[in-house]
C-alpha positions, 0 to 999 in steps of 0.5 A: 500500499502506497502513502501516495494512494492513500493521500489520494483517497484522502483529497477525494473523500474532502472534495467529494470529487475525483476531478477536484482531488487529480486538479489539487494533486496536479493528476489526471482524473484516470489517475485518481480513479486507479489509483482508488480502485486499486486501494479499494481492490487491496482492502478487499472494500469499497471506499465510495459510493457513486451515484451519478457525478457525486462521491460519498464515503461509505461507512467502510471508507469513513473507517478507512480514512480515519486511519489513513489522515493517522498514517499520513499524519506520521508520515508527514511529522517524519518529512517535516523533520528532515525537510529543508525550511523552503520545502515545508511551507502551507496555505490554510483556508481560513473563514471567520465572522467579520469582527474576529478577523480584526481580532486576528489582523490587528493584535495578532497576525505579526505574532503569528508570522513569527511563530510559523513562517512557513504558514501563510493564511488565505483569510475569508470572512462572511456570515455564519451560514456561508462559513458553513457552507465553505466547511461542507464544499471544502473551500475552507479548512477551518471556521471560526463563527460567531453566533448561537451554539453549532451543534453538527456531528458533521463539523468537529469543534476545536475550540470554543468560548461563550461570551457575552453580548450587550446592547450599548451607548455612550456613557452620555446617553440618558439610557446609560443610567437605566437599571433596567431596560424594557424593548420599548426603550431601546426603540427610541434609539438610533441603532447602528448595527451590523449587516442584517442576517449576520451572527449576534444581528440575527440573534437581535432581530429573531427577539424583536419579531416575537413581538412583531417588532423591527428595527430600521437602523441609521447605519449598516456596518461589517465592522464592529470596531467602527460601530464601537467608536460611533457609539463611543461619539455618541452617534447611537446605540448598539448591541455589541460582543463584550470583546468589542466593547470592553476597551471603551467599558474599561475608560467609561465611555460606553455603558452595557445596558440589561435589558427585560427578557432578553439573554442570548448566547453568543459562542465563538466556536472553532471548526473543522469538517470531521472528514478533513485531514488534520495537518499539522499547520492545521493543528498549528493555525488551530491551537494559535487561533484558540489564544488569540480568538478565544479567550481574548481580552482586549 
């Protein structure tokens, strides 16, 4: 049994396509087909169900995938320990919520480059549903979501953290002195929010929709840091994760508000697909991101 055939098998399993695996490996599609057929004959089992143009792992194939990943992981560890640095460069496709990307780029990327000079990051930002689609189609290696908790057996939770999220106003806003607020109190304010349908904005909209209410914000912007600054400037109210507003709260320029009947659960989660080969570079990136993006303090 050749490691090359196992690597091809892993790529077909991850991409769900012989042609996409061939493209990534630099092989012709017939070469990939021959390698998979040979591996199936050698093992005496069927690795994939081929229905039309779709390719799916059989249950036996899923068992073999786990073993193949372990074997290739050990081979990679060996080659990483002996190969010249120029031959160990890797690209990791990372996708995440926009406000989490700002943490990595502003506070963590320089340290990341120093720690892992041979790993490059291909970064994409998107909403939660798109992030999970990227995982499902093997268009991202790792995603970091900022939303309600994701429970799905197709994904491995590499790390996670429950975080706070609050309505916030400038310390000069009269509502900043209120002990407890209602939905009606909120609706008197000008709102500055992230785009509709995006993670914690969606949690807010769903809560209001229970009473057939809706906010028409004066500004929608994908940058949580920008919204926080505008709130500090007294432009209006926003609804933001605590890690975004922590600095302003400590400075006394922003106040977090308690609202009756609203206690949303917001989670940061690092996820990868269960069929994904957890390579050494992926492990390194996950370990680093767990420290930078999760358990993060301003």
